[in-house]
C-alpha positions as CSV (number, residue, x, y, z in Angstrom):
1,M,-13.8,-13.1,-9.4
2,Q,-12.5,-9.7,-10.2
3,I,-14.6,-7.9,-12.8
4,G,-14.4,-4.5,-14.5
5,S,-17.7,-4.3,-16.3
6,V,-21.3,-5.1,-16.0
7,S,-21.0,-7.7,-18.8
8,E,-18.1,-9.4,-17.0
9,A,-20.2,-9.3,-13.9
10,K,-23.1,-11.0,-15.7
11,R,-20.9,-13.8,-17.0
12,A,-19.2,-14.3,-13.6
13,I,-22.8,-14.5,-11.8
14,A,-23.9,-17.0,-14.5
15,Q,-20.8,-19.2,-13.8
16,G,-22.0,-19.4,-10.0
17,V,-19.2,-17.3,-8.4
18,D,-19.7,-16.7,-4.6
19,G,-18.6,-13.0,-4.7
20,L,-17.1,-10.4,-6.9
21,V,-14.1,-7.9,-6.7
22,V,-15.6,-4.9,-8.5
23,Q,-12.7,-3.0,-9.7
24,G,-13.1,0.7,-10.8
25,S,-10.9,2.5,-13.4
26,A,-8.9,4.4,-10.7
27,A,-7.3,1.2,-9.6
28,G,-3.6,0.7,-10.0
29,G,-2.1,-2.2,-11.6
30,H,-3.6,-4.4,-14.4
31,N,-6.9,-2.6,-15.1
32,R,-9.6,-3.2,-17.9
33,S,-12.5,-1.5,-16.0
34,S,-15.0,0.2,-18.2
35,A,-16.1,2.8,-15.6
36,E,-15.3,4.5,-12.3
37,L,-16.2,2.8,-9.1
38,I,-18.9,5.2,-8.4
39,S,-20.9,4.3,-11.6
40,L,-19.9,0.5,-11.8
41,L,-20.5,-0.7,-8.3
42,P,-24.1,0.3,-8.1
43,A,-24.7,-1.3,-11.6
44,V,-23.3,-4.5,-10.5
45,H,-25.2,-4.5,-7.2
46,D,-28.4,-4.1,-9.1
47,L,-27.8,-7.4,-10.9
48,D,-27.8,-9.4,-7.8
49,S,-28.3,-7.6,-4.5
50,D,-27.4,-10.6,-2.5
51,M,-24.0,-11.2,-4.4
52,L,-20.9,-10.5,-2.1
53,L,-19.3,-7.4,-3.5
54,V,-15.8,-6.1,-2.6
55,A,-15.1,-2.5,-3.9
56,A,-11.5,-1.9,-5.5
57,G,-10.0,1.1,-6.9
58,G,-9.4,4.6,-5.3
59,I,-9.9,3.1,-1.7
60,A,-7.3,4.7,0.5
61,D,-8.7,6.4,3.5
62,G,-11.8,6.4,5.7
63,R,-13.7,8.6,3.4
64,S,-13.4,6.3,0.4
65,A,-13.9,3.3,2.7
66,A,-17.2,4.7,4.0
67,A,-18.4,5.6,0.4
68,A,-18.2,1.9,-0.7
69,P,-21.0,0.6,1.5
70,A,-23.2,3.5,0.1
71,L,-22.6,2.1,-3.4
72,G,-23.5,-1.4,-2.6
73,S,-20.4,-3.2,-1.4
74,D,-19.7,-5.5,1.5
75,G,-16.0,-4.6,1.9
76,V,-13.1,-2.9,0.3
77,W,-9.9,-4.0,-1.5
78,V,-7.0,-1.8,-0.7
79,G,-4.0,-1.8,-3.1
80,T,-1.9,1.4,-3.6
81,R,-2.3,2.6,0.2
82,L,-1.0,-0.6,1.4
83,L,1.8,-0.6,-1.2
84,A,3.1,2.5,0.5
85,S,3.3,0.8,4.1
86,V,6.2,-0.1,6.2
87,E,5.7,-3.9,5.7
88,S,5.4,-3.6,2.0
89,V,8.4,-5.2,0.0
90,A,8.1,-2.6,-2.6
91,H,11.4,-0.7,-3.3
92,S,11.9,2.3,-1.2
93,E,12.0,4.5,-4.3
94,Y,8.6,3.0,-5.4
95,K,7.3,4.0,-2.0
96,R,8.6,7.5,-2.2
97,R,7.2,8.1,-5.5
98,V,3.7,6.7,-4.5
99,L,3.9,8.9,-1.4
100,A,4.9,12.1,-3.3
101,A,2.3,11.6,-6.2
102,G,-1.0,13.4,-6.7
103,V,-4.3,12.1,-8.1
104,D,-3.4,13.4,-11.6
105,D,0.1,11.6,-11.6
106,T,-1.1,8.1,-12.9
107,V,-2.1,7.0,-16.1
108,R,-3.7,3.9,-17.9
109,H,-1.6,2.5,-20.7
110,N,-0.2,-0.5,-22.4
111,V,3.5,0.5,-22.3
112,F,4.4,-2.3,-19.7
113,G,3.4,-5.8,-19.5
114,P,4.1,-8.2,-22.4
115,E,3.5,-11.0,-19.9
116,F,-0.2,-10.0,-20.1
117,P,-0.9,-8.8,-23.7
118,D,-4.0,-6.4,-24.2
119,A,-4.2,-5.8,-20.4
120,T,-3.9,-2.1,-19.7
121,V,-2.2,-1.0,-16.4
122,R,-2.6,2.2,-14.3
123,G,0.8,3.4,-13.0
124,L,2.8,6.4,-12.3
125,R,4.4,8.6,-15.1
126,N,8.0,8.4,-15.4
127,R,10.3,9.1,-18.3
128,V,9.6,5.9,-20.2
129,V,5.9,6.2,-19.7
130,K,5.9,9.8,-21.0
131,E,8.0,8.7,-24.0
132,W,5.5,6.0,-25.0
133,E,2.3,7.1,-23.6
134,G,-0.4,7.2,-26.4
135,R,1.7,4.4,-28.4
136,D,0.2,1.6,-26.9
137,Y,2.2,-1.4,-28.4
138,P,5.9,0.0,-28.6
139,K,7.8,-2.0,-31.3
140,V,11.0,-2.6,-29.1
141,P,12.5,-5.5,-27.3
142,M,9.9,-6.4,-24.8
143,T,12.2,-7.2,-21.9
144,R,12.6,-3.4,-21.7
145,F,9.0,-3.2,-20.8
146,C,8.6,-5.8,-18.2
147,G,5.3,-5.2,-16.4
148,F,6.5,-6.3,-12.9
149,P,7.2,-3.3,-10.4
150,P,10.6,-3.2,-8.5
151,T,11.0,-4.8,-5.1
152,E,13.5,-4.0,-2.5
153,K,16.3,-5.5,-4.0
154,A,15.8,-4.1,-7.5
155,S,18.4,-2.0,-9.1
156,G,18.8,-0.1,-12.4
157,D,17.2,3.0,-14.1
158,F,14.1,3.9,-12.2
159,E,12.9,5.9,-15.0
160,E,12.5,2.7,-17.0
161,M,10.5,0.7,-14.5
162,S,6.8,0.1,-14.1
163,W,5.4,1.9,-11.1
164,L,2.0,0.4,-10.7
165,A,-0.4,2.7,-8.7
166,G,-3.9,3.8,-8.6
167,E,-5.5,7.2,-8.5
168,S,-5.6,6.9,-4.6
169,V,-2.0,8.0,-4.6
170,G,-3.7,11.4,-4.0
171,Q,-4.7,10.4,-0.5
172,T,-1.5,8.3,0.0
173,N,1.1,10.6,1.6
174,E,2.7,9.1,4.6
175,L,4.6,5.8,5.2
176,L,2.8,3.9,7.9
177,G,2.6,0.4,9.0
178,V,-0.4,-1.8,7.7
179,E,-2.0,-2.0,11.2
180,E,-2.1,1.7,11.5
181,I,-3.4,2.3,7.9
182,V,-6.2,-0.4,8.3
183,T,-7.3,0.8,11.9
184,T,-7.3,4.4,11.0
185,M,-9.1,3.8,7.7
186,M,-11.9,1.7,9.3
187,S,-12.3,4.0,12.4
188,D,-12.5,7.1,10.2
189,A,-15.1,5.3,7.9
190,A,-17.2,4.2,11.0
191,T,-17.2,7.9,12.3
192,I,-18.3,9.2,8.8
193,I,-20.9,6.6,8.6
194,R,-22.3,7.4,12.2
195,K,-22.3,11.1,11.4
196,R,-24.3,10.5,8.2
197,L,-26.9,8.4,10.0
198,G,-27.0,10.9,12.9
199,T,-27.8,13.7,10.3
200,M,-30.5,11.6,8.6
201,V,-32.2,10.8,11.9
202,A,-32.1,14.6,12.8
203,D,-33.4,15.5,9.5
204,R,-36.6,13.4,10.2
């Protein structure tokens, strides 16, 4: 079960789930997390250190993947980085915007998504987001604010569409294949962890 707060984690554990996807507030798409992953994940781990935990939100490269186990996770859930991959069916303009975005170019809001009321989303700013940002429940025909992002065959005004993306857009800057993304991410993470362990041993 995916959770975004300690209280949600407690309820899920009480219901007997086998594992939790711990989503931090940096995650793209539907996001109701109460805290950044760096704070939330250790708090959830402390509830049940034997629970299978998967970290989500801001995981885009070897550095962020290597940090997740240190916070208590058993694995990582990668969204935005794989959205901007060769194999993704996201619209090419969607991919272009994700690759061009920086860490400060996303915002969490309620502008899009009447299909999921009261479920905030994090995505890229465009004209319509800038227009309605801060006014969470726009009183206009809801079809304009459909929360589904554009796929390959979409057409229309890109400035009126929902570009769901997490803060990891700041580390997402090259269109690659999924195999290369995952292989590089895990290889870099392993190198970082080995270096850290080597440093710890040397310090002793």
